[in-house]
C-alpha positions in Angstrom: -2.1 -36.3 29.0 -3.0 -32.9 30.5 -3.3 -29.5 28.8 -1.3 -26.7 30.5 -2.7 -23.3 29.9 -2.0 -19.8 31.0 -5.5 -18.7 31.8 -5.3 -16.0 34.4 -1.8 -14.7 33.9 1.8 -16.1 34.1 2.2 -19.6 35.5 5.4 -21.5 36.0 5.2 -24.6 33.9 7.9 -26.2 36.2 11.4 -25.5 37.4 12.6 -27.8 34.6 10.8 -28.7 31.3 11.5 -29.8 27.8 9.7 -28.7 24.7 9.7 -32.0 22.8 9.6 -32.7 19.1 8.9 -29.3 17.6 10.6 -27.8 14.6 13.2 -25.6 16.3 13.9 -22.5 14.2 16.7 -20.4 15.6 18.2 -18.1 12.9 20.8 -16.6 15.2 22.4 -20.1 15.6 21.5 -21.3 12.1 19.2 -24.0 13.4 16.1 -25.2 11.5 15.4 -28.8 12.5 13.2 -31.0 14.6 14.5 -31.2 18.1 14.0 -30.5 21.8 14.6 -27.4 23.8 15.3 -27.6 27.6 14.5 -25.0 30.2 15.7 -24.9 33.8 14.6 -22.2 36.2 13.8 -19.7 33.4 17.0 -20.3 31.4 17.6 -22.2 28.2 19.7 -25.3 29.0 20.7 -28.6 27.4 18.1 -31.3 27.8 20.8 -33.8 28.9 21.4 -31.8 32.1 17.8 -32.0 33.3 16.9 -34.6 35.9 13.2 -35.1 35.9 11.7 -32.4 33.7 8.1 -32.0 32.6 7.8 -32.9 28.9 5.6 -30.6 26.8 4.6 -31.8 23.3 5.4 -29.3 20.5 5.3 -31.8 17.7 3.8 -30.2 14.6 4.7 -26.7 16.0 7.5 -24.3 15.4 9.6 -23.5 18.5 11.4 -20.2 18.0 13.2 -17.6 20.1 11.0 -15.1 21.7 9.7 -12.4 19.3 10.8 -8.8 19.8 8.7 -5.8 18.8 10.9 -2.7 18.4 8.0 -0.3 18.0 5.1 -0.3 20.6 3.1 2.5 22.2 1.9 1.3 25.6 0.5 4.8 26.3 1.1 4.6 30.1 1.6 7.1 31.8 -1.0 9.6 30.8 -3.2 7.9 28.1 -4.6 4.9 30.0 -7.9 5.0 28.3 -6.1 3.8 25.1 -3.8 1.3 26.6 -1.9 0.4 29.8 1.3 -1.6 30.4 -0.9 -4.4 31.7 -3.2 -4.6 28.7 -0.5 -3.8 26.1 1.8 -6.5 27.4 -1.1 -9.0 27.5 -1.8 -8.2 23.9 1.9 -8.7 23.1 1.9 -12.1 24.8 -1.2 -13.1 22.8 0.7 -12.0 19.6 3.8 -14.0 20.4 6.0 -11.2 21.5 8.2 -11.8 24.6 9.8 -8.4 24.5 8.5 -5.0 23.5 10.3 -1.6 23.1 8.1 1.1 24.6 8.1 4.4 22.7 8.6 7.5 24.8 5.7 9.7 23.6 3.7 9.2 26.8 2.4 12.0 29.0 4.7 13.1 30.6 7.2 12.3 27.9 9.8 9.6 28.8 12.7 12.0 28.6 13.8 11.9 32.2 14.8 9.3 34.9 11.7 9.8 36.9 9.2 8.9 34.2 11.4 6.0 33.1 11.5 4.7 36.7 7.7 4.9 36.8 7.3 2.9 33.6 9.8 0.4 34.9 8.0 -0.1 38.2 4.6 -0.6 36.5 6.2 -3.0 34.0 7.7 -5.0 36.8 4.4 -5.2 38.7 1.8 -5.4 35.8 3.8 -6.4 32.7 3.3 -9.9 31.2 6.3 -9.7 28.8 9.7 -7.9 29.0 9.3 -4.1 28.6 12.4 -2.4 27.2 12.5 1.4 27.5 13.2 3.9 24.7 13.8 7.5 25.7 13.1 10.7 23.8 16.0 12.2 21.8 14.8 15.7 22.6 13.2 17.3 25.6 9.4 16.8 25.5 9.8 15.5 21.9 9.8 19.1 20.7 12.9 18.7 18.5 14.5 21.8 20.0 16.9 20.7 22.7 18.7 17.5 23.1 17.7 15.3 26.1 20.3 14.4 28.8 21.5 11.3 27.0 24.0 10.3 29.5 21.4 10.4 32.3 19.0 8.4 30.2 21.6 5.8 29.6 22.2 5.5 33.4 18.4 5.2 33.8 18.5 2.0 31.8 17.1 2.9 28.3 18.2 0.8 25.4 17.5 3.2 22.5 16.5 6.8 21.6 13.6 8.0 19.5 11.3 11.0 19.1 8.8 8.6 17.6 5.8 10.3 16.2 7.9 13.3 15.4 11.1 13.9 13.5 13.9 16.3 14.5 13.9 18.9 11.7 17.1 20.7 12.7 20.0 18.8 10.9 22.7 20.2 13.2 20.8 19.1 16.3 20.3 15.7 14.8 24.1 15.4 14.1 24.8 16.2 17.8 22.2 13.7 18.9 23.9 11.0 16.8 27.3 12.0 18.2 26.2 11.8 21.8 24.2 8.6 21.2 27.4 7.0 19.8 29.3 8.1 22.9 26.8 6.3 25.2 26.2 3.3 22.8 22.5 4.0 22.2 21.0 3.3 18.8 18.7 5.9 17.2 15.3 4.9 16.0 13.9 7.6 13.7 10.5 8.5 12.5 11.5 10.1 9.2 9.2 13.0 8.1 9.6 16.5 6.8 7.1 18.6 8.6 6.8 21.2 5.8 6.1 18.6 3.0 3.7 16.7 5.2 1.8 19.8 6.2 -1.8 18.9 7.0 -1.9 15.9 4.8 -3.8 12.8 5.8 -3.1 10.3 3.0 -0.4 9.3 0.5 -0.2 11.9 -2.3 -1.2 9.9 -5.4 -4.1 8.8 -7.5 -6.2 7.6 -4.5 -5.9 10.8 -2.5 -6.7 12.9 -5.6 -9.8 10.9 -6.5 -11.0 10.9 -2.9 -10.3 14.6 -2.2 -7.9 13.9 0.7 -5.0 16.1 1.4 -1.8 14.4 0.3 1.5 13.6 1.9 4.2 13.1 -0.7 6.6 10.2 -0.3 9.4 12.7 -0.5 8.5 13.7 3.1 9.9 10.4 4.3 12.6 10.1 1.7 14.3 13.4 2.5 14.7 12.6 6.1 15.9 9.0 5.3 18.5 10.5 3.1 19.5 13.0 5.8 19.8 10.2 8.4 21.9 8.1 6.1 24.3 11.0 5.4 24.7 11.7 9.1 25.0 8.1 10.0 27.9 7.7 7.6 29.4 11.0 8.8 29.2 10.1 12.5 29.7 6.4 11.9 26.9 5.3 14.2 23.7 3.2 14.1 20.4 4.7 12.8 17.3 2.6 12.4 14.6 3.8 10.1 11.2 3.2 11.6 8.1 2.1 9.6 9.7 2.6 6.2 7.0 2.9 3.6 8.6 4.2 0.3 10.3 2.3 -2.4 12.8 5.1 -2.7 13.6 5.0 1.0 14.2 1.2 0.6 16.6 1.9 -2.3 18.6 4.4 -0.3 18.8 2.0 2.7 19.9 -0.8 0.4 22.6 1.4 -1.2 23.8 2.6 2.2 24.1 -0.9 3.6 26.2 -1.9 0.6 28.6 0.9 1.4 28.8 -0.3 5.0 26.7 2.3 6.6 25.2 1.2 10.0 21.7 1.8 8.8 18.8 -0.6 9.4 15.1 -0.5 8.7 11.8 -2.0 9.8 8.4 -2.4 8.1 5.0 -2.9 9.6 2.4 -5.5 8.5 0.0 -2.7 7.5 2.5 -1.2 5.1 3.5 -4.7 3.8 0.0 -5.9 3.1 -2.3 -2.9 2.5 -2.4 -0.1 0.0 -4.1 3.3 -0.3 -6.8 1.9 -2.5 -8.5 0.9 0.8 -9.1 4.6 1.6 -12.1 4.7 -0.6 -14.1 3.3 2.4 -13.0 6.4 4.4 -12.5 4.0 7.3 -10.1 5.8 9.8 -8.6 2.4 10.7 -6.7 2.8 7.5 -5.3 6.1 8.6 -1.7 5.9 9.8 1.6 7.7 9.5 3.4 7.2 7.3 0.3 6.7 5.2 -0.6 3.6 3.2 1.1 3.8 -0.2 0.4 2.5 -3.7 1.0 -1.0 -4.8 4.5 -0.4 -6.3 5.7 0.9 -2.9 4.1 -2.1 -1.1 5.8 -4.6 -3.5 9.2 -2.9 -2.9 8.8 -3.3 0.8 8.0 -7.0 0.6 11.0 -7.6 -1.7 13.3 -5.7 0.6 12.0 -7.7 3.6 12.6 -10.9 1.8 16.1 -10.0 0.8 17.0 -8.7 4.2 17.4 -5.0 3.4 14.6 -4.6 5.9 15.7 -6.7 8.8 12.8 -6.2 11.2 9.1 -6.5 11.3 7.6 -4.1 13.9 4.0 -3.3 14.6 4.0 0.4 15.5 1.2 -0.6 17.8 -0.7 2.7 18.3 -3.9 2.3 20.3 -6.7 4.8 20.1 -10.2 4.9 21.6 -13.2 3.9 19.5 -14.6 7.4 20.0 -11.5 9.2 18.7 -11.5 7.0 15.5 -15.3 7.3 14.9 -15.0 10.8 13.3 -14.5 12.1 9.8 -11.3 10.7 8.2 -9.6 14.1 8.3 -10.0 14.5 12.0 -9.2 11.0 13.2 -5.8 10.3 14.8 -3.1 8.5 12.9 -2.3 4.9 14.0 -3.5 1.3 14.3 -3.0 -1.5 16.7 -0.9 -4.5 15.6 0.4 -6.7 18.4 -2.2 -9.3 18.1 -2.4 -9.4 14.3 1.3 -9.1 13.1 2.3 -12.8 13.4 -0.9 -14.2 11.9 -0.9 -11.7 9.0 2.8 -12.4 8.3 2.3 -16.1 8.3 -0.7 -15.8 6.0 0.8 -13.4 3.5 4.5 -14.3 3.6 4.8 -17.9 4.6 1.7 -19.5 3.1 2.0 -17.6 -0.1 5.6 -18.8 -0.6 7.2 -15.4 -0.4 9.5 -16.1 2.6 10.5 -19.3 4.4 9.6 -19.6 8.0 13.2 -19.2 9.1 13.5 -15.8 7.5 10.2 -14.6 9.0 11.3 -15.7 12.4 14.6 -13.9 11.8 12.8 -10.6 11.1 11.1 -10.9 14.5 14.1 -12.1 16.5 17.7 -11.7 15.4 16.9 -8.6 13.3 15.6 -6.5 16.3 18.3 -8.0 18.6 21.0 -6.7 16.4 19.5 -3.2 16.2 19.5 -3.0 20.0 22.7 -5.1 20.4 21.0 -7.0 23.2 21.1 -10.7 24.1 17.7 -11.4 22.7 16.3 -13.4 19.9 18.1 -16.8 20.2 17.7 -20.1 21.9 21.4 -20.3 23.0 22.1 -22.1 26.2 22.3 -19.7 29.1 19.8 -17.2 27.6 16.5 -16.3 29.2 13.8 -18.8 28.3 11.9 -16.4 26.1 10.2 -18.7 23.5 7.5 -18.2 20.9 5.7 -21.3 19.7 3.9 -21.1 16.4 1.1 -23.2 14.9 1.5 -22.7 11.1 -1.9 -24.3 10.3 -4.0 -22.5 12.9 -7.0 -20.8 11.2 -8.9 -17.9 12.5 -10.7 -14.7 11.6 -9.4 -11.4 13.1 -12.0 -10.3 15.6 -11.1 -7.0 17.4 -13.7 -7.8 20.1 -11.4 -10.6 21.3 -8.3 -8.4 21.5 -6.6 -8.2 24.9 -5.5 -4.7 23.9 -7.9 -2.0 25.3 -8.2 -0.6 21.7 -9.8 -2.0 18.6 -8.4 0.2 15.8 -7.2 -2.5 13.5 -7.1 -2.4 9.7 -7.3 -6.2 9.5 -10.8 -6.8 11.1 -12.6 -9.7 9.5 -9.5 -11.0 7.7 -9.1 -14.8 7.5 -5.7 -15.8 8.6 -3.7 -19.1 8.6 -1.0 -19.5 11.2 -0.8 -18.1 14.7 0.6 -18.3 18.1 0.3 -21.6 20.1 2.1 -20.5 23.2 4.3 -17.7 24.5 6.9 -18.3 27.2 8.7 -15.5 29.0 11.5 -16.3 31.5 10.2 -19.9 31.7 6.6 -18.8 32.4 3.8 -19.6 30.0 2.1 -16.2 29.6 -0.2 -17.2 26.7 -1.6 -20.3 25.1 -1.3 -23.9 26.0 0.7 -27.0 25.4 0.0 -30.7 26.1 2.0 -32.3 28.9 3.2 -35.8 28.0 
């Protein structure tokens, strides 16, 4: 037997191959059973139609549809010292993601066809995984004037977001929703009231008071979540709440979904597994927006994720240089990286602790994001692109930022012992990370 590995970048395993004997978990098709998955020229196909395929051993592993991350900052163009499309997509592949949605707060902002075309060309030449583009809702992400949404649609974007900022003008937000509905583009919103946030750096609560840190009340997020739900119901269009962090936000989303509102939400691993008690170290790798909350909020997020109110796990991968983070907590930038730690942390904290079955965890990384974008992603249906994530549920490791493929190291999970990880990542029939044994 030989070990096939992707050592120096994408390699074609073969024109035809079969992933043999793995636990196939495909929530979109209601499949959770041991079986085989066939691939022919980069497309999922029936194993019976293959003539002389290579056989790759996946026994003892989970074979799942390619994971999708709805919330990634690749930084290029303009901030290449933090991340590039090449490094960011390599990190994504290492983390088991076959598709990432690139946020538009680049420099220049991705609010025009020219910048989007630049991103697409770099992604085509340097990208290791599929790069989907998200455009800014407002020009230069200033929240003052709506972007040319029709032109952005023609430029190939799949969603709209002013991520990192929130449109404060409610009338403008209404018009954005109406135009996005016309062109079939979902809105992904960073919910934050600028006045309530002010110059806060941490969740307003016991920890911020004891540590003397300027607080951000949870109402800053909750007010805009309520606003978005009201407008979503008024316009009858899709709004996706990014990095939800508050128990009251979760309650409002749950209630809106029961009424039939087209509102979805995502949670990040750092909000699911960390609390503001960690701020006592004054480590700026615990500084993000929205800020880490107290335990009652964290528990509410996990419960909502398990029940499906929160349908997506997204990383909000936000790379920063070591120099920018090595300053006083007040002055450090918000944000942490997450592409290479999301899957191991979720398997450790959700699967191995018995909170969620593996099929539900896979669903939050696959069918959940696919439904938000309404794209043919996140399933192993015949005829779909062979984007496949292969998991080793027993793989043990310690999170070591020095081994990241990302250019940045600003993780809140450094030193964490994890159980479960990525065995291999396949994109369009090419193994872009990991290795499998050829039988």
